[in-house]
N, C-alpha and C positions, 0 to 999 in steps of 0.2 A: 427242832424241826419247824418248818414253816407251816402256817395255817392258811389254807386256801379254800375259799367258799364262794359260791355263786350269789351275787347280789341282785341280779336281774338279767334281762336279755342282753347278751354280749357284755356282761360286766362281771369280771372275776376279781375278787379282792384277795390280795396276798399280804400276809403279815408275818414278820420275823421278830421273835422275842428271844434274846440271848443275853445272859449275864455279862456285864462289862461293856455292852454295846447299846447304843440308842435304838429304840424300837423303830423298825422300818415297815412302812406300808405303801402299797401301790395298787392301782386298779388297771386291769388289762381287758382286751376284747375277747381273748380266748384263754382257756385253762392252760393250754400248752405254753403260752407266753408267760403266764404267771409262774408256772413251775420253773421255766428256764431262768426267769429273773431271780427267783428264790435260790435256786441251785448256785447261781453265779455269786450272789451276795454271801451266802453261807460259805462258799469256797474261799472268798476273799477274807472273811472273818477267820477261818481256820488258818490261813497263811499270815494273818496279821497285816493284810494289805487293804483292809476295808476303808473306803472313803465315803462319808455321809453325803449322798447326793439328793437327799429329800428336798432341799431348797430348790434344786434345779427342776424337780418334778412339779413343784408348786408355782414356780415363776414362769410366766409366759415371756416370749421375746418382746412383746409390746411393753410389758411392765418393766423389763430390764432397760429398754430404750428410754422410757419415761424417767426411770431412776438416774440414768446417765445424763439426761438433759438437765435434771435438777442439781445433781451433785458435781458434774464436770463441766458441761457446756456453759451453764449460767455463771460459772465462776472463772471462766477464761479471762485473762487480762485484757485481751483485745475485743472491743465491741464488734468489730468486723468479723472476727472469728466466731463470736457468739451467734451473730445473726446468720452467718453462712452455714454453720454446723446445724443450728436449730432448723433452718429452712430445709436442709437435706434430710434430716431425720424425721421431721414432721411429714414431708412428702412420702417417705418410706412407710410411715405409719398409715397414711391415707390410702396409698396405692397397693400396699402389700399386706392387706388385712389377714389373708389366709396364712401367710408365712409368719406374721406376727402373733397369730393365735397359738402357734406351737409352744409347748413347754420347752424351755431351753435345752433340757436333756435330750430332747428328740430331734434337735437340729442336726443336719448332716451336711457334708460338703456338697452332696447332690442338690440340696435345696438352693445353695448359693451359686452353683454352676448353672442351674436352671434360671435363677434370677439374672445372672450375668448375660446369658444368651438372649433372654427376652429383652433385657434392657438395651443391648446392642442393636436390636432390630426395631426398637421403638422410634416412631416418627415424632418429630416435635416442630412447633412453630406454625404460624399461619402467614400467608401472604397478605398484601394490602387489600386484595379483593375478597379475602376470606377463604381462598383456596388453600388446601394443605400443601405444605412444602415437602420435598422429598428428603429433607435433611434428617439424619439419624443421630442418636446420642453419640457423642464423641467417646472413643475408647478411653481417653484420659479421664473423662468424667466418671465412667463406670469403675475404672481402677481406683479412683479416689473414694468412691462410695464403698467399695469392698474393704478398703483399708479402714474407713471409718467404722464400718460394722464390726470389723475385727477388734478395733479398740473398745467398742461397746461391750463385747463379750469378755475381752481381757480384763476389763475393769472389775468384774465380779467372778472371774474364772475360779479362783481358789475358794471363795466363800460358797460357790455353787457346787463345788466338788467335781468340776470338769477336768478331765485329764488332758484333753486336747481342745483346741479352738477350731470349730468346723469351718472357719473362714481363713485358716492358715494359708500362706502362699504355697506351701508344699502340697496342699490338697485341692485348692481352688486356684487354677492358673489365671493370672491377671491378663487382661487384654494387652496386646503389644501396642506401645505408645511411641510415636515419633513426634515429640512436641518441640524439637529444636527449631529455632527460627533463625534464618540468615537474612535479616532485613536491615539494611543500612542505607541511609540516604546519602546521595552525593552531596558535595559542598553546595552546588547550585540548588538542589532540592531542599536542603536544610535552610539555606538563606531565604528561599521563597516561602517555605513553610513558616519560618519565624516572622517574616514580613506580614504574612496573612494573619498570624496570631496577634501581631502588634496592632493591626487594623480592626480587630474584632470588637464587638460591643462590650464584651466582658474584659475589663482592664486588667484582670488578674491572669488571663490566659498566657500571654507571652512570658511574663516573669516565671510563671509556674513551669512552663515547658522548658525554658532555659535552665531552670534549676534541676530539672530532670536530666538534661544533657550534661550539665556540669558536675552533678553529684552522683548520679546513678541510683538515687534513692527511689523507692517505690512510691506510687501515687498516694497510698494511705499514709505513709510516713511523712510525706510533705504536707498533706492536708492536716495532719495532727501536730505539725511543728509549731512551737510557741517561741516568742521572742526571748523568753527567759532561758531557753535552751540554745540560743544563738550567741556566740562569742565572736564578734567581728574583729576585735583586737587579737584574739588568740587564733583566729581563722579556723574555727571549728563549730560544729553544731551537734547536738545530741538528738538522735532519733529514738523516741521512747516506744516501748511495746512493739518492737519490730517483729515481723513474721519469723516463727521459729518452728520448723517442721519436726525437729527431733524431740523437743519438749514443748508442745503447744500450750501447756498450762503454766509455763514459766515465763515471767516477765524479763525481757532482755532489752536493755538500752544500749544503743550503738553510737559511738562517736565517730563522725566523719570529718575529713578535711574539706576546707572550702577553697576553691580555686580563685584566682584574681577576678575572673568574670562573675563568679557566684557572689563574691563580696560586693561587686558593683551593683548587681541586680538587687541584693538584699539592702544595700545602702540607699537605693532609690525608692524603696517601698515605704508607703505610709504605715504608721503604727495604728492598729485597730484597737478599739476599747476592750475587746474580749481577749486580747493578747495573742491571737493567732497570727502567724505570718501570712497565711492565705485564708482569709475569712469567707470562703465560698463552700458550697455544698458539693458533694461528690457528683450529684446529678447535674448541677449547673456546669461543672467542669467537663463532664462527659459530653454534654450537648454542644458546648462551645468548641471542644477539641474536635469532635466529629465534623462539625460544620467547617472548621478551618482546614482540616486535612483534605476534605473533599474539594474545597475551593482551591487548594494548593496542588491538587492532582496527585496526592499521595494517600489515597483511600486505604491502601494496604497497611499503612503505618499505625501502630498502636502506641499508647503512651509507654507501656512497659518496654518497648523497643529502645527507649532512651537509656534504659539500664544496660541493654546489650551494647549500645553505642559507646557508653562511657567505659564499660569493662573492656571492650575491644581496643579502644583508643589508648587505654592505660598500658595494655600489653604492647601495643605498637610503639608506645613511648619509652619502652625499655623497663617498665616496672616488673619486679619479680612477682611470683605467685603469692608470696606472703604479703607483699605490699598491696596487691590488688584485693586480696581477701580482707585485709584490714580496712580498706575503703568501702567495699561493697557489703561486708558483713557476712559473706558466705562462710559456712563451717566445713563444707566438703569440697575438695578440689574438683570432684566430678561435676558438681553443680556449676562451678566457675567455667568449666569447659563448655557447658551448654550456652553460656553467655558470651563467650569469646568468639566472635566472627571476624577474623582478620580480613582486611581489604584484599581484593583480588590481586592487586599488584604489589602488596606488601612483601610477600616472600621473594618475588623476583627482584625487588629493590634491595632487599637484604643480601641476596646472592650477588648482586652487582657490586655492592659495597665490599663484600668479602673478596670478590675477584680482584677489585681494584687494590685492596690492601695487600693481597698476596703478590701481585705484580710489583708493587712498590718495594716489598720486602725482598723480592728476587733481584732487584736492581742494586740493592745495597751490598 
């Protein structure tokens, strides 16, 4: 039988001692809650289904996040992933103190539904004059935050004795995200943009942008590229520690092919003492890139769009899905689909070729 006693105002202490099971204790605001808890645990013990959840009662959500930061975030292979994830989790700790104070066992899907709804309405940013902008948090940002919080709880779910994760997608509906981009420069726009990049004060800008167009590599991968990983004779390069959404704690190195133009660009670059192909900082690149695109009249263009451009051009060149994925490093065909934005006249041109071929066959 459970022992239940009043410790003070709105404090009822419940304790269960049973041979063959670890002692269980908990404190509740009402006697009714304490009795219900005791009945539930004793029933589980009778059925042999008891799971020790004492750790989840003792551990606050804030403590679990701190543990995750130390054991998982700080050990990620990519420095960018470490900084990004730590920034998001530390913001959550600062701004969601009430939610973080909950014991993990007491977290419910309703807590995270409320967080999702509040976050989607949150205003961010300030104008140049100090006035608030009307911009709200993007649905994609909120979706990524919920996924991250789910990973935090999953990390210790078994040890805490949790049967379900309160941030599961089945219980907390994610915001609808439409982040597909269909941004491709015309040949004239691309030529003008590259010309402006070539005239920029930063001598690394044009070769960096050209390598983006030629390889389809991400900005971080190119910034981390070393000469030791470039094989000009073999026409390949190894991108180390590439982004890996499926297993973010696993180091993945990806070998890409180098086009004739990429080989020309790399062959003309000087060798830096530190061994990096592009010895510039991410911030310096961002500032130079933004100035160049504004001057070229393509302010809507992002560096990541060079990855879309390369992926799309490979499909237009007749590459198979397997070949494209081998170059871009995608693991999921669905992800490749988001990057493939075929030119508007591509399908019509292909139909014209097919029509011409059929007519020639009919004459034979």
